[in-house]
N, C-alpha and C positions, 0 to 999 in steps of 0.2 A: 198942359194946354187944353186937354179935354175938360178938366174941371173948370177952367176959366170960361170956356165956351158954354158949358152947361149952366154956370152961374149967370152969365149974361142972358141966355135964353130964359132962365127961370125968372130973372128980374123983369123981363118983358112979358111974363106970363105965357111963354111959349113952351111947347113940349120939348124936353131935352133928352128924352129916352133914346132917340136915334143916335145921339152922340155916344152914349154908353155902348150901344150895340157895335158901332164902328170902332170905338176904342178897344173893346174886348177882342175883336178880330186882329187889330194891329198889335196889341199886347201879346196875344197868343202866338202870332206869327214871329215876332221878334224873339220871344223866349225860345220858341222851337228852333229858330235859326242859330241862336246862341248854343243850344245843346247839340246841334249838328256839328258845330265847330269845336265844342268843348269835349264831347264824347266821340272819339274817332271810331271808324268802322263802317264798312259798306252796308252791313245789315242794319246797324243803328240808324244810319242816314236814310236808308229806304223805309224803315219803320217810322221815323219821325216825319218824313215827307208824306207818307200815307196818312199819318195822323193829322197833319196840316190840311190835306185835301178833305179828309172826312170832317174835320172841324169846320172848314169853310162851307161845305154843303149844309151842315147842321146850322151854322150861324145864318146862312142865307135863308134857309127855311124859317128860322125863328124871326128874322128881320121882316120877312114878307108877311108872316101871320101874326106877329106880336110886336110890331114896330113901336107902338105907343105904351108898351108895358116893360117892366124889368126883364132883362135878358137872362132869365133863370136857367134855361137849358144850356145856353152857351157858357155862362160863368161857372156853372156846376161842372160841365164837361171839361172846361179849361182847368178847373181846380184839380180834378182827378188826373188829367193827363200831365199837368205840370208837376204834381206830386210824384207821378211815375218817373218823369224826367229827373227829378231831384234824387230819387232812389237810384236811378242809373248813374247819376253823377257821384253819389256816395259809394256806389259799388266800384266805380272806376278808381276812386281814391283808395279804397281798401285793397283792391287787387294789385295796384301799382303804387306802392308807397315810395314816392320820390323823396319826400322830406321826412325827417324824424318828428317834426312838429306840424301836425295837420292844420293848426291855426295860422300857419304862415302861407297857406295855399289859398289864393283868391277863390277858387272853385268851391272850397269848403264854405266860405262866407256867403257866396251867392246861392249855393244849394240850400243852406240853412235859411236864408231869406225867403226863397221860393217855398220851401216846405212849411215853414211857420206861417207865412202869410196865407197861402192857399188852404192849408189844413185849419188854420184858425178862423178863416172866414167861410168855410164850407157850409156850416149850418145856415149862416146868413144868406149865402148864395142860393141854397136849396129852397129856403122858405121865405125869401124876401117878398115875393108877390103876395103870398098869403098873409104875412104879417102886415104888409102895407095896406091891404084891403080891410083887415079885421082889427088891427091894433095900431092905429095911426100914431098915437103918442109913443108907444114902445118902439115903433119902427125907427124913429129918429134917435132914440137912445141906443138901439142896437147898432146903428150906423156910427155911433160914437165909438163903439168897440172896434169897428172897421177902421176908424181913423187912428186909433192907437196901434192896431196891427199894421197899418200903412206906415206909420212913423218907424216902427221897429224894422219893417221891411226895407225902407230907404236907408236906415242907419246900417243895416247889415250889408246891403249892396254897396254903400259908400265904403265900408270897411274892406270889402272885397276889392274895390278899385284901389284903395289905399295900399293894400298888400301886393298889388301888381307891380312887378319890377319893370323898369324901363329896359327895352332891348337895344 
């Protein structure tokens, strides 16, 4: 939905950066809530809740001061934290082997999606404002890599849903 809204704003020659700022906050919050549910424990829940609050403060600061620019600080912070969540998820899978085949567990596929997507796009998230300002042609080509990473991300998430058993 955010991509659609951004495209409409762009066609009308309007600034679409606020949409990305808002999307990043929603995305991070949903992923964090997923890990609160997927990785049990009061300490983990408290840690993730604290990270959500910290992220919201950081995102609000960036939105206030850089609303018309790429949300570099938010997306970079989100990438590092979500990669941390994925490592927590893999740790849970290793500590509590419920199945003999790890590929039959939905959490494996979802963790893999998050880890690959955010690690694969980390360079782009960190340097996107710089590249956008100094290398306009290359900026669009780099976002082509992001599109490929997004496709892989969605395929892995879909596989995780496919592996989910009906209760």
